[in-house]
C-alpha positions in Angstrom: 0.0 0.0 0.0 1.2 3.5 -0.8 1.5 5.7 2.2 0.4 9.3 1.7 1.8 11.6 4.3 0.1 15.0 4.1 -1.9 15.9 7.3 -4.7 16.1 6.8 -4.4 14.3 3.5 -6.1 15.9 0.5 -5.7 12.6 -1.4 -6.8 9.4 0.2 -4.9 6.4 -1.2 -5.6 2.9 0.0 -5.9 -0.7 -1.2 -9.2 -2.6 -0.6 -9.3 -6.2 -1.7 -7.1 -5.6 -4.7 -8.7 -2.3 -5.7 -6.5 0.9 -5.5 -8.9 3.5 -4.1 -8.0 7.1 -4.8 -10.3 9.8 -3.4 -9.6 13.5 -4.1 -10.2 14.8 -0.6 -10.8 18.6 -0.6 -14.6 18.8 -0.6 -14.7 22.4 0.8 -13.1 23.5 -2.6 -15.0 21.0 -4.7 -11.8 19.0 -4.7 -9.7 21.6 -6.5 -6.2 20.2 -7.1 -2.9 21.7 -6.3 0.7 20.6 -6.9 0.9 18.5 -3.7 -2.3 16.7 -4.6 -1.1 16.0 -8.2 2.2 14.5 -6.8 0.3 12.4 -4.2 -2.0 10.9 -6.9 1.0 10.3 -9.2 2.9 8.6 -6.3 0.0 6.3 -5.6 -0.5 5.3 -9.2 3.2 4.8 -9.7 3.3 2.4 -6.8 0.2 0.5 -7.8 1.2 0.1 -11.5 3.9 -2.4 -10.3 1.9 -3.9 -7.4 0.6 -7.3 -8.3 -2.0 -7.0 -5.5 -3.8 -4.2 -7.4 -5.9 -5.1 -10.4 -8.0 -2.0 -10.9 -8.0 1.6 -9.7 -11.1 3.4 -8.6 -10.9 7.3 -8.7 -13.6 9.5 -7.1 -14.0 12.7 -5.1 -15.0 13.3 -1.5 -18.3 15.0 -0.7 -21.3 15.4 -2.8 -20.4 18.4 -4.9 -18.2 16.8 -7.5 -15.1 14.8 -8.4 -13.0 18.0 -9.0 -13.7 21.6 -10.1 -10.2 21.6 -11.6 -6.9 23.2 -10.7 -6.7 25.5 -7.7 -6.8 28.7 -9.8 -7.0 30.9 -6.7 -3.5 29.6 -5.8 -2.5 30.1 -9.4 -3.7 33.7 -9.2 -1.5 34.3 -6.2 1.5 32.8 -7.9 1.0 34.9 -11.1 0.4 38.0 -9.0 3.7 37.4 -7.3 5.5 37.1 -10.6 6.4 33.4 -9.9 6.0 32.1 -13.4 8.3 29.2 -13.0 6.3 28.0 -10.0 3.1 28.2 -12.0 4.6 26.2 -14.9 5.9 23.6 -12.4 2.3 22.8 -11.5 1.2 22.4 -15.1 4.2 20.2 -15.9 3.3 17.9 -13.0 -0.4 18.0 -13.9 0.1 17.1 -17.5 2.5 14.3 -16.7 -0.2 12.8 -14.4 -2.9 13.2 -17.2 -0.7 11.3 -19.6 0.1 8.7 -17.0 -3.6 8.1 -16.4 -4.3 7.9 -20.2 -1.5 5.2 -20.6 -2.0 3.5 -17.3 -1.3 -0.3 -17.5 -4.3 -1.2 -15.4 -8.0 -0.3 -15.7 -8.9 3.0 -14.0 -12.6 3.6 -13.2 -13.3 7.3 -12.7 -16.6 8.4 -11.1 -17.4 11.9 -12.4 -20.3 12.5 -10.1 -21.2 16.2 -9.7 -18.9 19.0 -10.9 -16.0 17.7 -13.1 -14.3 20.5 -14.9 -11.0 21.6 -16.2 -8.3 19.7 -14.4 -11.0 17.4 -13.1 -11.5 16.4 -16.7 -7.8 15.8 -16.8 -8.2 13.2 -14.0 -11.4 11.5 -15.2 -11.5 12.2 -18.9 -8.5 10.0 -19.8 -9.4 7.1 -17.5 -10.2 3.6 -18.9 -13.9 3.8 -17.9 -15.6 7.1 -17.1 -18.9 7.0 -15.1 -21.3 9.9 -14.9 -24.6 10.4 -12.9 -27.6 12.7 -13.1 -25.7 15.1 -10.9 -22.7 15.3 -13.3 -21.7 18.7 -14.7 -18.8 18.4 -17.0 -17.1 21.4 -18.8 -13.9 22.9 -20.0 -14.7 26.5 -18.7 -11.3 28.1 -19.4 -12.5 30.9 -21.7 -14.4 32.3 -18.7 -11.1 33.0 -17.0 -9.0 34.1 -19.9 -7.4 30.7 -20.5 -7.7 27.8 -22.9 -8.8 24.1 -22.4 -5.9 22.1 -21.1 -5.2 18.9 -19.1 -5.7 17.0 -22.3 -9.1 18.8 -22.8 -8.1 19.9 -26.3 -7.5 16.2 -27.3 -11.0 15.2 -26.1 -12.7 18.2 -27.6 -11.0 17.6 -31.0 -12.5 14.1 -31.0 -16.0 15.0 -30.1 -18.6 14.5 -32.9 -18.8 17.1 -35.6 -17.9 20.6 -34.2 -19.0 20.0 -30.6 -15.4 20.4 -29.6 -15.3 23.9 -30.9 -18.7 24.7 -29.3 -17.8 23.3 -25.9 -14.3 24.8 -25.8 -15.2 28.3 -27.0 -18.5 28.8 -25.1 -17.4 26.9 -21.9 -20.8 25.2 -22.0 -21.7 22.6 -19.3 -22.5 19.0 -20.3 -25.1 16.8 -18.6 -24.4 13.1 -18.3 -26.1 12.3 -21.6 -24.2 15.2 -23.3 -20.8 14.0 -21.9 -21.4 10.5 -23.2 -22.4 11.9 -26.6 -19.4 14.2 -26.7 -16.9 11.4 -25.8 -16.1 12.7 -22.3 -17.8 9.8 -20.5 -18.8 6.2 -21.1 -21.6 5.0 -18.9 -24.4 6.5 -16.8 -25.0 5.2 -13.3 -27.7 6.9 -11.0 -26.1 8.6 -8.0 -28.1 6.4 -5.6 -26.3 3.4 -7.0 -22.7 4.7 -6.9 -22.0 3.4 -3.4 -23.2 0.0 -4.4 -21.0 0.2 -7.5 -18.0 1.0 -5.3 -18.7 -2.0 -3.1 -19.2 -4.3 -6.1 -15.9 -3.2 -7.6 -14.1 -3.9 -4.4 -15.9 -7.2 -3.8 -15.3 -8.3 -7.3 -11.7 -7.3 -7.7 -10.1 -9.5 -10.3 -13.2 -9.7 -12.4 -13.9 -7.5 -15.4 -14.5 -4.0 -14.1 -16.3 -2.9 -17.3 -18.8 -5.7 -16.9 -19.3 -4.8 -13.2 -20.0 -1.1 -14.1 -22.3 -2.2 -17.0 -24.4 -4.1 -14.5 -25.2 -0.9 -12.7 -25.5 1.3 -15.8 -28.7 2.8 -17.2 -29.8 4.9 -20.1 -29.1 8.5 -19.3 -31.9 10.0 -21.3 -31.7 12.4 -24.3 -28.6 14.5 -25.0 -29.4 18.2 -25.7 -26.1 18.4 -27.6 -27.1 15.6 -29.9 -30.4 17.3 -30.6 -28.7 20.6 -31.4 -25.8 19.1 -33.4 -27.0 20.4 -36.7 -26.8 24.1 -35.9 -23.7 23.7 -33.8 -21.9 22.1 -36.7 -23.0 24.8 -39.0 -21.9 27.7 -36.8 -18.7 26.3 -35.3 -17.3 24.9 -38.6 -16.3 28.5 -39.4 -12.6 29.1 -39.9 -12.3 32.0 -37.5 -13.9 33.5 -34.4 -15.3 36.5 -36.4 -17.4 34.3 -38.6 -18.5 32.1 -35.7 -19.8 35.3 -34.0 -21.6 36.4 -37.1 -23.2 33.0 -37.6 -24.3 32.9 -33.9 -25.8 36.4 -34.3 -27.8 35.1 -37.4 -29.2 32.4 -35.2 -30.0 34.7 -32.3 -27.5 33.0 -30.0 -24.6 35.5 -29.9 -25.1 35.7 -26.1 -23.2 32.4 -25.9 -20.0 34.4 -26.2 -20.9 37.1 -23.8 -18.4 37.7 -21.0 -15.8 35.4 -22.4 -12.2 36.4 -23.3 -12.0 37.1 -27.1 -8.3 36.2 -27.0 -9.0 32.9 -25.2 -11.8 32.0 -27.6 -9.6 32.7 -30.7 -6.7 30.6 -29.3 -9.1 27.8 -28.2 -10.5 27.5 -31.7 -7.0 27.3 -33.1 -5.9 24.8 -30.5 -8.8 22.4 -31.0 -8.4 22.5 -34.8 -4.7 21.8 -34.4 -5.3 19.0 -31.8 -7.5 17.2 -34.4 -4.4 16.7 -36.5 -2.1 15.4 -33.7 -1.3 11.7 -33.3 -1.9 11.3 -29.6 -2.5 12.6 -26.1 1.1 13.4 -25.3 1.4 15.6 -28.4 -1.8 17.4 -27.4 -0.5 17.9 -23.9 2.8 19.3 -25.2 0.8 21.7 -27.4 -1.3 22.8 -24.4 1.9 23.2 -22.3 3.4 25.6 -24.9 0.1 27.6 -24.9 0.1 27.8 -21.1 3.6 29.2 -21.2 2.4 31.8 -23.8 -0.6 32.7 -21.6 1.5 32.9 -18.4 4.4 34.9 -19.8 2.7 37.2 -22.3 -1.0 37.6 -21.7 -2.9 39.6 -19.0 -6.3 37.9 -19.5 -5.6 34.8 -17.3 -4.9 36.6 -14.0 -7.6 39.2 -14.8 -10.2 36.4 -15.5 -9.4 34.6 -12.3 -9.6 37.9 -10.4 -13.0 38.8 -11.8 -14.6 35.4 -11.6 -13.1 33.8 -8.5 -11.2 36.3 -6.4 -13.0 39.7 -6.3 -16.1 38.1 -8.0 -17.2 41.3 -9.6 -17.9 39.3 -12.8 -16.5 42.2 -14.8 -13.3 41.1 -16.4 -11.4 43.7 -18.4 -10.3 41.6 -21.4 -7.4 42.6 -23.6 -8.6 43.2 -26.2 -12.2 43.7 -25.1 -14.0 42.8 -28.3 -13.6 40.0 -30.9 -13.3 42.6 -33.7 -10.3 44.1 -31.9 -8.2 40.9 -32.0 -4.9 41.4 -33.8 -4.6 39.5 -37.0 -2.7 36.2 -36.6 -2.9 36.3 -32.8 -4.0 32.6 -32.4 -1.5 31.4 -35.0 1.3 33.2 -33.1 0.1 31.6 -29.8 0.3 28.1 -31.4 3.8 28.8 -32.8 5.1 29.7 -29.3 7.7 27.4 -27.9 8.2 27.2 -24.1 11.6 27.9 -22.6 11.5 24.3 -21.3 9.8 21.5 -23.2 7.3 19.3 -21.5 8.6 15.9 -22.5 12.1 14.4 -22.9 12.9 12.1 -25.8 12.6 8.8 -23.9 9.7 6.4 -24.5 6.9 7.3 -22.0 6.7 4.8 -19.1 5.4 7.0 -16.4 5.3 10.7 -15.5 8.9 11.5 -16.5 9.6 15.1 -17.6 12.3 16.8 -19.5 15.4 17.8 -17.6 16.4 20.3 -20.2 
């Protein structure tokens, strides 16, 4: 069993009858994750990957509000405000290494995305072997609300959503229900929340058996997906090549309010990022692209700290974006963002066999 030493622990790691149990344990903050938590989760998974006693991993969140609201962006705001860019990038390096490790983990990981699962929470759950949602699930990549862009492997998932749902979800920061998440490729099976505890018990009791079949025995039909019903107009609007045209098409449909309050710069970069991720060969390349974008945001753009300030710190909900309007975006801004190269690359050149990072 992997021992986790933080007091009180924000990550509960234990083995129960051959099941590695990982619980993100910060319910007062909807299990927002910080660097210490990322490292604890990675340490547990690393140990269990070579432990013959562990056959499956079960990942969930403490409390009833959600698996994880994402990264601790309040802490990120403090770091950026103090000019500690390297410290901020250290968090993203560790987080992305963990996301890749989960995606390529040698044993099944069952993630229960009950309640709020957004941003970095998608990084934890969205790349797992089997992703469970409930009627309480609220999944989203909400980064454009805070002057940022979908990360933690979110661009990879968005790029593989049906049609142009990826552009729609990434640009507008829209929230998905359980049925929407399954339709969009962010989840696999729906289990009612009142059956989740029984599911946990069944996975522990049946360790060694097929976890997919165990989960399927609890799964039900989630109902209709609103996204699926609206796919036609979403594909028509969000297939446009640039943000200006998307805005014009939304206005023509009477839905331009979907972009209200969002960072124009972030939306433009997000569109470019998702289109680019669609051409990438794998999750590691998508994470490397996201990491380069994060470095660009952190080192060159004011919208990220301003968005966090307005939405989560001062909560005035009145961010002063730079530039303030879509029509004011400099030509080629998004392309320049994608061309940015970080001072330190995310990955080294060795084959990936765990969360190793570049030492360059």
